[in-house]
DRENPA-3360 file (N, C-alpha, C; in nm, 2 decimals, always signed):
BEGIN
1 = MSADTKQK = +13.26/+8.60/-0.87/+13.18/+8.67/-0.96/+13.14/+8.81/-0.89 ~ +13.14/+8.90/-0.97/+13.12/+9.03/-0.92/+12.97/+9.06/-0.90 ~ +12.92/+9.13/-0.80/+12.78/+9.15/-0.77/+12.74/+9.27/-0.85 ~ +12.61/+9.28/-0.86/+12.55/+9.40/-0.93/+12.57/+9.53/-0.85 ~ +12.58/+9.63/-0.93/+12.58/+9.77/-0.87/+12.46/+9.84/-0.93 ~ +12.44/+9.96/-0.88/+12.33/+10.05/-0.93/+12.38/+10.10/-1.08 ~ +12.51/+10.10/-1.10/+12.57/+10.15/-1.22/+12.59/+10.03/-1.33 ~ +12.60/+9.91/-1.27/+12.64/+9.82/-1.37/+12.60/+9.68/-1.31;
9 = FSKLTVIL = +12.54/+9.59/-1.40/+12.51/+9.46/-1.37/+12.63/+9.36/-1.41 ~ +12.65/+9.26/-1.32/+12.75/+9.16/-1.36/+12.72/+9.10/-1.49 ~ +12.82/+9.03/-1.56/+12.80/+8.95/-1.67/+12.69/+8.84/-1.65 ~ +12.72/+8.78/-1.53/+12.63/+8.66/-1.50/+12.48/+8.71/-1.48 ~ +12.45/+8.83/-1.43/+12.31/+8.88/-1.43/+12.26/+8.89/-1.56 ~ +12.34/+8.96/-1.65/+12.29/+8.99/-1.78/+12.27/+8.86/-1.86 ~ +12.35/+8.76/-1.86/+12.35/+8.65/-1.94/+12.22/+8.56/-1.88 ~ +12.20/+8.55/-1.74/+12.09/+8.48/-1.70/+11.96/+8.54/-1.74;
17 = HWTVALII = +11.96/+8.67/-1.71/+11.83/+8.74/-1.75/+11.79/+8.73/-1.90 ~ +11.88/+8.74/-1.99/+11.84/+8.73/-2.13/+11.82/+8.58/-2.17 ~ +11.89/+8.50/-2.11/+11.89/+8.36/-2.14/+11.73/+8.30/-2.11 ~ +11.71/+8.32/-1.98/+11.56/+8.30/-1.93/+11.46/+8.36/-2.00 ~ +11.47/+8.50/-2.02/+11.37/+8.57/-2.09/+11.35/+8.53/-2.22 ~ +11.46/+8.50/-2.30/+11.42/+8.45/-2.43/+11.38/+8.33/-2.45 ~ +11.42/+8.23/-2.37/+11.37/+8.10/-2.37/+11.23/+8.09/-2.33 ~ +11.19/+8.16/-2.22/+11.06/+8.16/-2.15/+10.97/+8.22/-2.26;
25 = IGLLVVGT = +10.99/+8.33/-2.32/+10.91/+8.38/-2.43/+10.90/+8.29/-2.54 ~ +11.01/+8.23/-2.59/+11.00/+8.12/-2.70/+10.90/+8.02/-2.65 ~ +10.92/+7.96/-2.52/+10.81/+7.84/-2.50/+10.68/+7.89/-2.48 ~ +10.66/+8.03/-2.44/+10.52/+8.07/-2.44/+10.47/+8.07/-2.57 ~ +10.54/+8.12/-2.67/+10.50/+8.12/-2.82/+10.47/+7.99/-2.87 ~ +10.57/+7.89/-2.84/+10.56/+7.75/-2.89/+10.44/+7.69/-2.83 ~ +10.45/+7.70/-2.69/+10.33/+7.64/-2.61/+10.19/+7.68/-2.66 ~ +10.17/+7.81/-2.68/+10.04/+7.86/-2.73/+10.02/+7.81/-2.86;
33 = YMEENEVY = +10.10/+7.81/-2.96/+10.09/+7.75/-3.10/+10.06/+7.61/-3.07 ~ +10.12/+7.53/-2.99/+10.09/+7.37/-2.98/+9.95/+7.36/-2.93 ~ +9.90/+7.42/-2.84/+9.79/+7.42/-2.77/+9.67/+7.47/-2.88 ~ +9.69/+7.57/-2.94/+9.58/+7.62/-3.02/+9.56/+7.54/-3.15 ~ +9.67/+7.48/-3.19/+9.67/+7.40/-3.33/+9.70/+7.25/-3.31 ~ +9.69/+7.21/-3.19/+9.71/+7.07/-3.14/+9.83/+7.00/-3.23 ~ +9.95/+7.07/-3.20/+10.07/+7.02/-3.28/+10.15/+6.94/-3.17 ~ +10.11/+6.81/-3.18/+10.18/+6.72/-3.08/+10.31/+6.69/-3.09;
41 = SLYDIHKS = +10.35/+6.71/-3.22/+10.49/+6.68/-3.25/+10.60/+6.77/-3.18 ~ +10.56/+6.88/-3.13/+10.65/+6.98/-3.05/+10.66/+6.95/-2.91 ~ +10.57/+6.87/-2.85/+10.56/+6.87/-2.72/+10.69/+6.82/-2.65 ~ +10.76/+6.71/-2.71/+10.88/+6.66/-2.64/+10.99/+6.77/-2.64 ~ +11.00/+6.84/-2.75/+11.09/+6.96/-2.77/+11.07/+7.06/-2.66 ~ +10.94/+7.11/-2.64/+10.89/+7.20/-2.55/+10.93/+7.15/-2.40 ~ +10.90/+7.03/-2.37/+10.92/+6.97/-2.25/+11.06/+6.97/-2.22 ~ +11.14/+6.92/-2.31/+11.29/+6.91/-2.29/+11.35/+7.06/-2.26;
49 = IGILIFAI = +11.33/+7.15/-2.33/+11.38/+7.29/-2.32/+11.32/+7.33/-2.19 ~ +11.20/+7.31/-2.16/+11.14/+7.36/-2.02/+11.22/+7.29/-1.90 ~ +11.26/+7.17/-1.91/+11.33/+7.09/-1.81/+11.47/+7.15/-1.80 ~ +11.54/+7.17/-1.91/+11.67/+7.24/-1.90/+11.68/+7.39/-1.85 ~ +11.58/+7.47/-1.90/+11.57/+7.60/-1.85/+11.55/+7.61/-1.70 ~ +11.49/+7.50/-1.65/+11.46/+7.50/-1.50/+11.59/+7.51/-1.42 ~ +11.69/+7.44/-1.47/+11.82/+7.45/-1.40/+11.87/+7.59/-1.41 ~ +11.86/+7.66/-1.53/+11.92/+7.78/-1.54/+11.82/+7.88/-1.45;
57 = ILIRVIWR = +11.71/+7.85/-1.45/+11.61/+7.93/-1.37/+11.66/+7.94/-1.23 ~ +11.68/+7.82/-1.16/+11.72/+7.80/-1.03/+11.84/+7.88/-1.00 ~ +11.95/+7.88/-1.08/+12.07/+7.95/-1.07/+12.04/+8.10/-1.07 ~ +11.95/+8.15/-1.17/+11.91/+8.28/-1.18/+11.84/+8.34/-1.05 ~ +11.76/+8.25/-1.00/+11.68/+8.29/-0.88/+11.77/+8.31/-0.76 ~ +11.86/+8.21/-0.74/+11.97/+8.23/-0.63/+12.04/+8.34/-0.65 ~ +12.09/+8.37/-0.76/+12.18/+8.49/-0.79/+12.10/+8.61/-0.77 ~ +11.98/+8.62/-0.82/+11.90/+8.73/-0.80/+11.87/+8.77/-0.64;
65 = LKNGFPKP = +11.83/+8.66/-0.57/+11.82/+8.68/-0.43/+11.93/+8.72/-0.35 ~ +12.05/+8.67/-0.39/+12.18/+8.70/-0.34/+12.21/+8.85/-0.36 ~ +12.20/+8.90/-0.49/+12.22/+9.04/-0.53/+12.11/+9.14/-0.49 ~ +11.99/+9.09/-0.47/+11.88/+9.18/-0.46/+11.82/+9.22/-0.59 ~ +11.71/+9.30/-0.60/+11.65/+9.35/-0.72/+11.73/+9.46/-0.76 ~ +11.70/+9.50/-0.89/+11.78/+9.62/-0.95/+11.73/+9.75/-0.88 ~ +11.83/+9.84/-0.86/+11.78/+9.97/-0.79/+11.72/+10.04/-0.90 ~ +11.62/+10.11/-0.89/+11.55/+10.20/-0.99/+11.63/+10.33/-1.03;
73 = LGKAKAWE = +11.63/+10.36/-1.15/+11.71/+10.47/-1.20/+11.60/+10.57/-1.24 ~ +11.64/+10.70/-1.25/+11.56/+10.80/-1.33/+11.45/+10.85/-1.23 ~ +11.35/+10.91/-1.29/+11.24/+10.98/-1.24/+11.12/+10.90/-1.22 ~ +11.12/+10.77/-1.20/+11.00/+10.69/-1.19/+10.92/+10.73/-1.07 ~ +10.80/+10.73/-1.10/+10.70/+10.77/-0.97/+10.69/+10.65/-0.88 ~ +10.64/+10.68/-0.76/+10.63/+10.57/-0.66/+10.56/+10.46/-0.70 ~ +10.45/+10.49/-0.75/+10.34/+10.38/-0.81/+10.42/+10.29/-0.92 ~ +10.50/+10.35/-0.99/+10.58/+10.28/-1.10/+10.68/+10.19/-1.04;
81 = VTLSKIVH = +10.76/+10.24/-0.93/+10.86/+10.16/-0.87/+10.78/+10.05/-0.79 ~ +10.67/+10.07/-0.72/+10.60/+9.96/-0.67/+10.54/+9.86/-0.77 ~ +10.49/+9.89/-0.88/+10.46/+9.80/-1.00/+10.57/+9.71/-1.03 ~ +10.68/+9.79/-1.06/+10.81/+9.73/-1.12/+10.84/+9.62/-1.00 ~ +10.83/+9.64/-0.88/+10.87/+9.54/-0.79/+10.78/+9.41/-0.79 ~ +10.66/+9.45/-0.81/+10.55/+9.34/-0.81/+10.58/+9.26/-0.95 ~ +10.61/+9.33/-1.06/+10.63/+9.26/-1.17/+10.75/+9.17/-1.17 ~ +10.86/+9.23/-1.12/+10.98/+9.15/-1.10/+10.95/+9.02/-1.01;
89 = WVLLIGTI = +10.87/+9.04/-0.90/+10.85/+8.91/-0.82/+10.76/+8.81/-0.89 ~ +10.67/+8.86/-0.98/+10.57/+8.78/-1.06/+10.67/+8.71/-1.15 ~ +10.75/+8.77/-1.22/+10.84/+8.70/-1.32/+10.93/+8.61/-1.25 ~ +10.99/+8.64/-1.15/+11.08/+8.54/-1.07/+11.00/+8.42/-1.03 ~ +10.89/+8.43/-0.96/+10.81/+8.33/-0.92/+10.75/+8.25/-1.04 ~ +10.69/+8.32/-1.12/+10.64/+8.26/-1.24/+10.74/+8.16/-1.32 ~ +10.87/+8.21/-1.33/+10.97/+8.13/-1.39/+11.00/+8.01/-1.33 ~ +10.99/+8.00/-1.19/+11.00/+7.89/-1.12/+10.88/+7.80/-1.13;
97 = LFPISGMM = +10.76/+7.85/-1.11/+10.64/+7.76/-1.11/+10.60/+7.70/-1.26 ~ +10.64/+7.80/-1.36/+10.61/+7.74/-1.49/+10.66/+7.60/-1.53 ~ +10.79/+7.59/-1.52/+10.85/+7.46/-1.54/+10.79/+7.33/-1.45 ~ +10.78/+7.38/-1.32/+10.73/+7.28/-1.22/+10.59/+7.24/-1.27 ~ +10.50/+7.33/-1.29/+10.36/+7.29/-1.32/+10.35/+7.20/-1.45 ~ +10.44/+7.25/-1.56/+10.46/+7.17/-1.68/+10.51/+7.02/-1.66 ~ +10.60/+7.00/-1.56/+10.66/+6.87/-1.54/+10.55/+6.81/-1.46 ~ +10.47/+6.88/-1.36/+10.35/+6.81/-1.30/+10.24/+6.76/-1.38;
105 = LSGLGGHG = +10.21/+6.84/-1.49/+10.11/+6.81/-1.58/+10.15/+6.68/-1.68 ~ +10.27/+6.69/-1.71/+10.32/+6.59/-1.81/+10.36/+6.45/-1.72 ~ +10.45/+6.47/-1.63/+10.50/+6.37/-1.56/+10.38/+6.28/-1.48 ~ +10.31/+6.35/-1.41/+10.21/+6.30/-1.32/+10.08/+6.27/-1.39 ~ +10.07/+6.33/-1.54/+9.96/+6.28/-1.62/+9.98/+6.17/-1.69 ~ +10.10/+6.11/-1.68/+10.12/+5.98/-1.75/+10.19/+6.00/-1.88 ~ +10.22/+6.12/-1.91/+10.29/+6.15/-2.05/+10.45/+6.14/-2.04 ~ +10.50/+6.13/-1.93/+10.64/+6.11/-1.91/+10.71/+6.25/-1.92;
113 = LPLFGMEL = +10.84/+6.24/-1.87/+10.91/+6.35/-1.89/+11.05/+6.33/-1.97 ~ +11.04/+6.37/-2.11/+11.14/+6.34/-2.21/+11.25/+6.44/-2.19 ~ +11.37/+6.41/-2.21/+11.48/+6.51/-2.22/+11.55/+6.47/-2.35 ~ +11.51/+6.54/-2.46/+11.58/+6.51/-2.60/+11.60/+6.37/-2.62 ~ +11.50/+6.28/-2.60/+11.52/+6.12/-2.64/+11.54/+6.05/-2.51 ~ +11.58/+6.10/-2.40/+11.61/+6.03/-2.29/+11.47/+6.04/-2.19 ~ +11.43/+5.93/-2.12/+11.32/+5.94/-2.04/+11.36/+5.96/-1.90 ~ +11.33/+6.08/-1.85/+11.35/+6.11/-1.70/+11.24/+6.04/-1.62;
121 = VAPNYVDG = +11.12/+6.04/-1.68/+11.02/+5.98/-1.61/+10.95/+5.90/-1.73 ~ +10.93/+5.78/-1.75/+10.87/+5.71/-1.84/+10.73/+5.74/-1.86 ~ +10.68/+5.74/-1.98/+10.53/+5.76/-1.99/+10.45/+5.62/-1.95 ~ +10.34/+5.65/-1.90/+10.25/+5.54/-1.85/+10.12/+5.54/-1.94 ~ +10.16/+5.46/-2.04/+10.05/+5.44/-2.14/+9.98/+5.30/-2.13 ~ +9.85/+5.29/-2.15/+9.78/+5.16/-2.15/+9.69/+5.17/-2.28 ~ +9.71/+5.08/-2.37/+9.63/+5.08/-2.49/+9.63/+5.22/-2.57 ~ +9.76/+5.28/-2.57/+9.79/+5.40/-2.64/+9.71/+5.53/-2.56;
129 = QAVPINAD = +9.66/+5.51/-2.44/+9.63/+5.62/-2.36/+9.71/+5.65/-2.24 ~ +9.74/+5.77/-2.22/+9.82/+5.81/-2.09/+9.73/+5.77/-1.97 ~ +9.79/+5.71/-1.88/+9.72/+5.68/-1.75/+9.79/+5.76/-1.64 ~ +9.72/+5.86/-1.59/+9.79/+5.96/-1.48/+9.85/+5.85/-1.36 ~ +9.96/+5.92/-1.32/+10.02/+5.87/-1.20/+9.94/+5.91/-1.08 ~ +9.91/+6.05/-1.09/+9.84/+6.12/-0.99/+9.75/+6.21/-1.06 ~ +9.62/+6.19/-1.10/+9.54/+6.26/-1.18/+9.50/+6.41/-1.10 ~ +9.49/+6.41/-0.99/+9.47/+6.53/-0.92/+9.57/+6.63/-0.93;
137 = LAKLGHQM = +9.70/+6.58/-0.90/+9.82/+6.66/-0.92/+9.85/+6.70/-1.06 ~ +9.83/+6.61/-1.16/+9.83/+6.63/-1.30/+9.73/+6.75/-1.33 ~ +9.62/+6.74/-1.28/+9.52/+6.84/-1.31/+9.55/+6.99/-1.26 ~ +9.60/+6.98/-1.15/+9.65/+7.11/-1.08/+9.76/+7.16/-1.17 ~ +9.84/+7.08/-1.21/+9.97/+7.11/-1.29/+9.92/+7.18/-1.42 ~ +9.82/+7.12/-1.48/+9.75/+7.17/-1.60/+9.70/+7.30/-1.59 ~ +9.61/+7.32/-1.47/+9.55/+7.44/-1.45/+9.66/+7.57/-1.42 ~ +9.76/+7.52/-1.34/+9.87/+7.62/-1.31/+9.94/+7.66/-1.44;
145 = HGALAKIM = +9.96/+7.57/-1.53/+10.03/+7.59/-1.65/+9.97/+7.68/-1.73 ~ +9.83/+7.67/-1.74/+9.76/+7.75/-1.83/+9.75/+7.89/-1.77 ~ +9.72/+7.91/-1.63/+9.69/+8.04/-1.57/+9.83/+8.11/-1.58 ~ +9.95/+8.03/-1.56/+10.07/+8.09/-1.56/+10.11/+8.15/-1.70 ~ +10.07/+8.09/-1.80/+10.09/+8.13/-1.93/+10.03/+8.28/-1.94 ~ +9.89/+8.29/-1.90/+9.85/+8.43/-1.90/+9.92/+8.53/-1.82 ~ +9.94/+8.49/-1.69/+10.00/+8.57/-1.61/+10.14/+8.62/-1.66 ~ +10.21/+8.53/-1.70/+10.36/+8.56/-1.74/+10.34/+8.65/-1.87;
153 = ILAIILHV = +10.26/+8.63/-1.97/+10.24/+8.71/-2.08/+10.21/+8.86/-2.04 ~ +10.12/+8.86/-1.94/+10.10/+9.01/-1.88/+10.21/+9.06/-1.81 ~ +10.29/+9.00/-1.74/+10.39/+9.05/-1.67/+10.51/+9.08/-1.76 ~ +10.52/+9.00/-1.87/+10.64/+9.03/-1.97/+10.58/+9.16/-2.03 ~ +10.47/+9.17/-2.08/+10.41/+9.30/-2.14/+10.44/+9.42/-2.05 ~ +10.42/+9.41/-1.92/+10.44/+9.52/-1.84/+10.59/+9.55/-1.83 ~ +10.66/+9.44/-1.81/+10.81/+9.46/-1.80/+10.87/+9.53/-1.92 ~ +10.84/+9.48/-2.04/+10.89/+9.54/-2.17/+10.85/+9.69/-2.16;
161 = AGALKHVF = +10.72/+9.72/-2.14/+10.64/+9.85/-2.14/+10.73/+9.93/-2.05 ~ +10.76/+9.90/-1.92/+10.84/+9.97/-1.83/+10.98/+10.00/-1.89 ~ +11.05/+9.91/-1.94/+11.18/+9.91/-1.99/+11.18/+10.02/-2.12 ~ +11.08/+10.01/-2.20/+11.07/+10.11/-2.31/+11.05/+10.25/-2.25 ~ +10.96/+10.26/-2.15/+10.94/+10.39/-2.09/+11.08/+10.45/-2.03 ~ +11.16/+10.37/-1.98/+11.28/+10.42/-1.92/+11.37/+10.45/-2.04 ~ +11.37/+10.39/-2.15/+11.45/+10.43/-2.27/+11.39/+10.55/-2.33 ~ +11.26/+10.58/-2.37/+11.22/+10.68/-2.44/+11.15/+10.80/-2.36;
169 = VYKDGTLR = +11.13/+10.77/-2.25/+11.07/+10.88/-2.16/+11.16/+10.93/-2.06 ~ +11.24/+10.83/-1.98/+11.32/+10.89/-1.87/+11.46/+10.89/-1.92 ~ +11.48/+10.81/-2.02/+11.63/+10.83/-2.09/+11.72/+10.82/-1.98 ~ +11.72/+10.71/-1.89/+11.80/+10.69/-1.78/+11.91/+10.59/-1.79 ~ +11.92/+10.50/-1.88/+12.01/+10.41/-1.89/+11.98/+10.27/-1.84 ~ +11.86/+10.26/-1.80/+11.81/+10.13/-1.75/+11.84/+10.00/-1.83 ~ +11.81/+10.04/-1.96/+11.82/+9.91/-2.05/+11.97/+9.90/-2.09 ~ +12.03/+10.02/-2.11/+12.19/+10.00/-2.13/+12.25/+9.91/-2.01;
177 = RMLGGKIE = +12.21/+9.93/-1.90/+12.25/+9.85/-1.77/+12.22/+9.71/-1.80 ~ +12.10/+9.68/-1.85/+12.05/+9.55/-1.85/+12.12/+9.47/-1.98 ~ +12.18/+9.55/-2.05/+12.26/+9.50/-2.17/+12.39/+9.49/-2.15 ~ +12.44/+9.52/-2.01/+12.57/+9.50/-1.97/+12.66/+9.62/-1.96 ~ +12.60/+9.73/-2.01/+12.68/+9.86/-2.01/+12.67/+9.92/-1.89 ~ +12.76/+10.02/-1.87/+12.78/+10.10/-1.75/+12.70/+10.22/-1.76 ~ +12.64/+10.27/-1.66/+12.56/+10.41/-1.66/+12.65/+10.48/-1.56 ~ +12.61/+10.63/-1.57/+12.68/+10.73/-1.48/+12.59/+10.72/-1.35;
185 = AD = +12.67/+10.76/-1.25/+12.61/+10.77/-1.11/+12.50/+10.88/-1.10 ~ +12.39/+10.86/-1.03/+12.30/+10.97/-1.01/+12.36/+11.07/-0.92;
% end
């Protein structure tokens, strides 16, 4: 598999980026909807997709660490490059911790870990109520999941805003590169 260059990202980089991005955004939207409207019927699907995307996230993180972070293009100011690096790290770490915290809150909270009808961790119900396997870790997972939702939404907004600035202000090919296209060398 070819490595990323400043002019072009590998197909694997592009596929992993967009797969993780779209699924995480989708899970954020669905998770927020479920939480705000108490739509319990979607939880098993949300959990199942979260578990599956975790495997893809691990591949993406290993690939990103192997290839390094994208080299900045254009005329970005030093503070923008620094912010970009911070946002990239927040997104990378957040995508790892998000499914872990969800699995903690569900599995250790006694709700089990379903994977499209299969039980990876069986629920622990007594008289129709979930009995936590480890209440403290389940609570920590719940707190992390909620905080990460807010952090990830902010990081995604900053990431998209940065990408749009590269498109409309710097006109430097950053988005073209992220879509798999090749750009001219500086």
